[in-house]
C-alpha positions as semicolon CSV with decimal commas, in nm:
position;residue;x (nm);y (nm);z (nm)
1;M;2,125;-0,031;-1,313
2;M;2,095;-0,253;-1,007
3;A;1,961;-0,577;-1,153
4;D;2,135;-0,913;-1,185
5;L;2,444;-0,816;-0,989
6;V;2,547;-1,146;-0,833
7;E;2,792;-1,026;-0,569
8;S;2,700;-0,661;-0,530
9;R;2,599;-0,458;-0,229
10;V;2,364;-0,167;-0,179
11;L;2,359;0,076;0,111
12;A;2,009;0,057;0,261
13;F;1,842;0,312;0,487
14;D;1,521;0,290;0,686
15;V;1,391;0,635;0,780
16;G;1,154;0,558;1,067
17;G;0,925;0,770;1,278
18;S;1,194;0,866;1,527
19;H;1,519;0,709;1,413
20;V;1,721;0,616;1,106
21;A;1,887;0,280;1,047
22;A;2,145;0,190;0,784
23;A;2,302;-0,137;0,671
24;V;2,465;-0,293;0,369
25;C;2,243;-0,546;0,190
26;S;2,417;-0,802;-0,031
27;A;2,297;-0,999;-0,331
28;P;2,190;-1,261;-0,409
29;D;2,049;-1,371;-0,071
30;F;1,957;-1,025;0,064
31;R;2,159;-1,067;0,382
32;I;2,239;-0,749;0,568
33;G;2,548;-0,648;0,758
34;P;2,568;-0,479;1,098
35;V;2,299;-0,214;1,146
36;A;2,395;0,140;1,243
37;S;2,111;0,346;1,387
38;A;2,049;0,674;1,566
39;P;1,751;0,889;1,671
40;Y;1,663;1,221;1,517
41;S;1,456;1,505;1,651
42;A;1,215;1,772;1,533
43;T;1,487;2,029;1,593
44;H;1,717;1,891;1,325
45;T;1,796;2,100;1,017
46;A;1,812;1,955;0,667
47;D;2,192;1,965;0,673
48;A;2,207;1,798;1,014
49;F;1,973;1,522;0,898
50;L;2,177;1,464;0,583
51;D;2,493;1,452;0,794
52;L;2,324;1,190;1,012
53;L;2,245;0,977;0,707
54;Y;2,603;1,012;0,588
55;D;2,753;0,919;0,925
56;L;2,531;0,612;0,960
57;G;2,595;0,510;0,601
58;M;2,971;0,530;0,644
59;K;2,953;0,325;0,964
60;A;2,736;0,061;0,797
61;R;2,960;0,027;0,491
62;T;3,283;-0,013;0,687
63;G;3,464;-0,314;0,545
64;H;3,224;-0,350;0,252
65;D;3,345;-0,292;-0,103
66;G;3,140;-0,295;-0,421
67;I;2,866;-0,058;-0,307
68;I;2,657;0,008;-0,618
69;G;2,427;0,272;-0,476
70;A;2,193;0,369;-0,196
71;M;1,825;0,288;-0,146
72;L;1,619;0,467;0,117
73;A;1,287;0,350;0,261
74;V;1,094;0,664;0,347
75;P;0,747;0,754;0,478
76;G;0,505;0,949;0,264
77;P;0,406;1,173;0,116
78;F;0,728;1,167;-0,084
79;D;0,808;1,216;-0,453
80;L;1,007;0,899;-0,497
81;Q;1,104;0,968;-0,856
82;A;1,242;1,314;-0,785
83;G;1,388;1,228;-0,444
84;V;1,202;1,514;-0,278
85;S;1,011;1,496;0,051
86;L;0,656;1,630;0,053
87;M;0,606;1,580;0,428
88;R;0,498;1,879;0,634
89;H;0,377;1,702;0,950
90;K;0,700;1,511;1,012
91;L;1,054;1,592;0,908
92;P;0,930;1,938;0,806
93;Y;1,286;2,062;0,756
94;L;1,319;1,822;0,460
95;Y;1,015;1,957;0,276
96;G;1,111;2,033;-0,084
97;V;1,476;1,933;-0,035
98;D;1,639;1,744;-0,324
99;L;1,766;1,453;-0,116
100;R;1,889;1,259;-0,416
101;Q;2,137;1,524;-0,522
102;A;2,241;1,602;-0,166
103;L;2,308;1,240;-0,073
104;A;2,480;1,162;-0,402
105;A;2,720;1,449;-0,339
106;R;2,795;1,334;0,014
107;F;2,857;0,970;-0,078
108;G;3,035;1,040;-0,405
109;L;2,765;0,865;-0,610
110;Q;2,587;0,955;-0,931
111;A;2,236;1,089;-0,873
112;A;2,089;0,784;-1,049
113;Q;2,254;0,559;-0,789
114;V;2,041;0,706;-0,509
115;R;1,684;0,577;-0,508
116;F;1,381;0,592;-0,279
117;L;1,112;0,346;-0,180
118;N;0,793;0,382;0,023
119;D;0,851;0,235;0,368
120;A;0,547;0,003;0,364
121;D;0,653;-0,128;0,024
122;A;1,005;-0,184;0,153
123;Y;0,867;-0,378;0,451
124;L;0,667;-0,613;0,230
125;L;0,950;-0,660;-0,020
126;G;1,178;-0,762;0,266
127;E;0,931;-1,025;0,383
128;V;0,876;-1,142;0,023
129;G;1,246;-1,171;-0,046
130;A;1,369;-1,325;0,277
131;G;1,091;-1,340;0,535
132;A;0,737;-1,446;0,618
133;A;0,594;-1,393;0,266
134;R;0,867;-1,580;0,082
135;G;0,724;-1,831;-0,166
136;F;0,368;-1,692;-0,170
137;G;0,209;-1,575;-0,493
138;R;-0,014;-1,298;-0,359
139;A;0,095;-1,111;-0,048
140;V;-0,019;-0,811;0,155
141;G;0,195;-0,632;0,409
142;L;0,033;-0,432;0,689
143;T;0,254;-0,220;0,914
144;L;0,076;-0,142;1,239
145;G;0,189;0,159;1,439
146;T;0,085;0,522;1,473
147;G;-0,101;0,454;1,149
148;I;-0,151;0,156;0,920
149;G;0,072;0,117;0,617
150;S;-0,010;-0,128;0,340
151;A;0,153;-0,284;0,037
152;F;0,050;-0,548;-0,217
153;A;0,266;-0,789;-0,417
154;V;0,198;-1,047;-0,687
155;E;0,466;-1,306;-0,759
156;G;0,719;-1,100;-0,570
157;R;0,648;-0,771;-0,749
158;L;0,479;-0,469;-0,596
159;V;0,142;-0,367;-0,739
160;T;-0,064;-0,056;-0,677
161;I;-0,332;-0,119;-0,937
162;G;-0,535;-0,423;-1,036
163;P;-0,820;-0,635;-0,903
164;G;-0,867;-0,590;-0,530
165;V;-0,591;-0,329;-0,494
166;P;-0,716;0,004;-0,352
167;T;-0,597;0,328;-0,507
168;G;-0,220;0,354;-0,471
169;G;-0,215;0,038;-0,259
170;E;-0,332;0,243;0,042
171;I;-0,598;0,127;0,289
172;W;-0,543;0,372;0,577
173;N;-0,785;0,628;0,434
174;L;-1,060;0,397;0,310
175;P;-1,404;0,481;0,457
176;Y;-1,488;0,256;0,751
177;Q;-1,738;0,271;1,037
178;G;-1,820;0,637;0,981
179;G;-1,451;0,729;0,972
180;I;-1,148;0,579;0,802
181;V;-0,955;0,256;0,864
182;E;-0,676;0,431;1,053
183;D;-0,925;0,555;1,313
184;F;-0,981;0,194;1,420
185;V;-0,654;0,020;1,335
186;S;-0,366;0,217;1,484
187;S;-0,192;0,281;1,815
188;R;-0,425;0,571;1,887
189;A;-0,721;0,338;1,835
190;I;-0,590;0,101;2,104
191;A;-0,527;0,391;2,340
192;G;-0,875;0,525;2,260
193;N;-1,037;0,187;2,333
194;Y;-0,876;0,189;2,676
195;E;-0,964;0,551;2,747
196;R;-1,332;0,490;2,670
197;C;-1,339;0,215;2,931
198;T;-1,133;0,378;3,203
199;G;-1,116;0,750;3,135
200;K;-0,738;0,717;3,143
201;R;-0,491;0,772;2,860
202;R;-0,195;0,535;2,841
203;E;0,068;0,455;2,578
204;V;0,021;0,131;2,385
205;V;0,349;-0,018;2,505
206;D;0,232;0,033;2,863
207;L;-0,107;-0,120;2,786
208;A;0,058;-0,429;2,637
209;A;0,262;-0,477;2,953
210;A;-0,049;-0,427;3,167
211;V;-0,266;-0,687;2,993
212;P;-0,205;-0,970;3,248
213;S;-0,340;-0,757;3,532
214;D;-0,570;-0,504;3,360
215;P;-0,888;-0,640;3,191
216;A;-0,951;-0,306;3,019
217;A;-0,607;-0,320;2,854
218;K;-0,678;-0,673;2,733
219;Q;-1,013;-0,559;2,595
220;A;-0,852;-0,268;2,412
221;F;-0,637;-0,508;2,209
222;I;-0,928;-0,744;2,146
223;E;-1,135;-0,464;1,997
224;F;-0,837;-0,359;1,783
225;G;-0,811;-0,718;1,659
226;Q;-1,179;-0,732;1,574
227;H;-1,153;-0,424;1,356
228;L;-0,835;-0,550;1,189
229;G;-1,008;-0,879;1,113
230;I;-1,307;-0,705;0,958
231;V;-1,080;-0,484;0,748
232;I;-0,897;-0,792;0,618
233;R;-1,221;-0,983;0,557
234;T;-1,393;-0,699;0,371
235;L;-1,155;-0,440;0,229
236;L;-0,887;-0,692;0,132
237;A;-1,114;-0,978;0,023
238;A;-1,110;-0,899;-0,350
239;F;-0,731;-0,919;-0,368
240;H;-0,740;-1,290;-0,273
241;A;-0,415;-1,279;-0,080
242;D;-0,237;-1,603;0,002
243;V;-0,062;-1,443;0,298
244;I;-0,089;-1,127;0,502
245;V;0,220;-1,023;0,697
246;L;0,183;-0,799;1,001
247;G;0,471;-0,571;1,090
248;G;0,530;-0,247;1,277
249;G;0,552;-0,181;1,649
250;I;0,206;-0,316;1,737
251;S;0,288;-0,652;1,577
252;R;0,525;-0,718;1,869
253;S;0,209;-0,767;2,077
254;A;0,042;-0,991;1,818
255;S;-0,057;-1,255;2,074
256;L;-0,289;-1,000;2,233
257;F;-0,503;-0,942;1,923
258;L;-0,445;-1,224;1,672
259;P;-0,715;-1,453;1,819
260;A;-0,970;-1,174;1,762
261;V;-0,846;-1,129;1,405
262;Q;-0,871;-1,503;1,335
263;A;-1,221;-1,513;1,479
264;Q;-1,330;-1,256;1,222
265;L;-1,158;-1,444;0,937
266;G;-1,327;-1,773;1,023
267;D;-1,229;-2,047;0,778
268;S;-1,060;-1,809;0,532
269;P;-0,763;-1,973;0,354
270;I;-0,551;-1,659;0,403
271;Q;-0,241;-1,725;0,609
272;L;-0,183;-1,457;0,869
273;R;0,181;-1,422;0,970
274;V;0,384;-1,190;1,188
275;S;0,697;-1,035;1,037
276;E;1,003;-1,258;1,057
277;L;1,251;-0,979;0,981
278;K;1,096;-0,723;1,216
279;D;1,315;-0,409;1,239
280;E;1,533;-0,531;0,953
281;A;1,247;-0,585;0,706
282;A;1,264;-0,244;0,538
283;L;1,643;-0,263;0,508
284;V;1,619;-0,603;0,341
285;G;1,337;-0,469;0,124
286;C;1,562;-0,190;0,000
287;G;1,806;-0,455;-0,118
288;V;1,531;-0,660;-0,281
289;A;1,408;-0,354;-0,472
290;A;1,759;-0,257;-0,576
291;F;1,877;-0,596;-0,696
292;R;1,553;-0,681;-0,872
293;S;1,530;-0,334;-1,029
294;E;1,179;-0,310;-0,885
295;N;1,047;-0,045;-1,122
296;G;0,705;-0,060;-0,963
297;S;0,858;0,020;-0,628
298;A;0,963;0,360;-0,753
299;E;0,689;0,453;-0,995
300;S;0,392;0,291;-0,827
301;A;0,494;0,390;-0,479
302;E;0,522;0,748;-0,591
303;S;0,152;0,752;-0,669
304;K;0,094;0,588;-0,332
305;S;0,287;0,849;-0,139
306;V;0,159;1,153;-0,325
307;S;-0,204;1,037;-0,314
308;S;-0,204;0,934;0,050
309;S;-0,376;1,253;0,161
310;T;-0,686;1,182;-0,048
311;V;-0,977;1,014;0,128
312;L;-1,170;0,794;-0,112
313;A;-1,543;0,812;-0,160
314;P;-1,751;0,521;-0,027
315;G;-1,819;0,406;-0,381
316;D;-1,449;0,346;-0,431
317;T;-1,429;0,080;-0,161
318;P;-1,485;-0,294;-0,215
319;D;-1,828;-0,437;-0,146
320;G;-1,885;-0,493;0,222
321;A;-1,630;-0,239;0,337
322;M;-1,888;-0,055;0,543
323;E;-2,007;-0,365;0,726
324;A;-2,086;-0,273;1,083
325;L;-1,895;-0,411;1,375
326;K;-2,086;-0,602;1,637
327;P;-2,204;-0,391;1,929
328;P;-1,905;-0,237;2,111
329;L;-1,737;-0,464;2,358
330;Q;-1,837;-0,407;2,718
331;C;-1,567;-0,263;2,939
332;S;-1,466;-0,499;3,216
């Protein structure tokens, strides 16, 4: 439906953790128009949320003709094929709602013109199509925030199965250090590192700002970087990535932890890059998926989203995944 359309445009949405953004993405260069965004709250109803999407979409498409459909980057768990949210912990008012039919009706589109994409997949596709992963054969995208999202691509196409690809393309729930990866590579991990040293709980954005004057804050990011480096060196080794792109909110403070990551990688040929598109990556990725008719982005990402609540057994992880970290860093 959406492939090989030289001068077409798709309405792209990025449903984030606290806000929604919308923009028109145009083929063939995946450029996006002005971004319309707004916050949402836990007190929204399904109708109010759908109205928000409609309002933002109409603002974003002002002055743009030739809209061929809508593509939404959404968090999981989500049934991407059916267009139905399976989330209970966030956006609970959307649970079980047929978003495809509801949005198609609001925008005057056919149901088949409204499609959904996992947000981590959208992020990587954006970087593959027009960002930091452009031109690389094998790419991994890691979105670092309240959790860790992951996506894998080979020659510009998403993959969720194959050599070195964990089940569903997910690494957040892989066994690691007596817990799972997300326990050690997430915003709560950074906050936890700091709390262990000081007994105080602070938000990650505050810790990043405090690094120049607070040794414990600096150490919290270093320990985060060590764990991220070990995860890349062990859990991702079998995929043989050419490039790993780091996105998400924590990536804005990359200078605070990248040296620790690189120290763990040693002389690895993997190129480690920070997102070039940043907040626009998922919006661009929606366009990439739409214009390339990224079938894997819908079908494969569905298995990713639906299976994301399953913690894998240790035997399902690559060799070396349980390698121990060096003794914990000493608090300064």
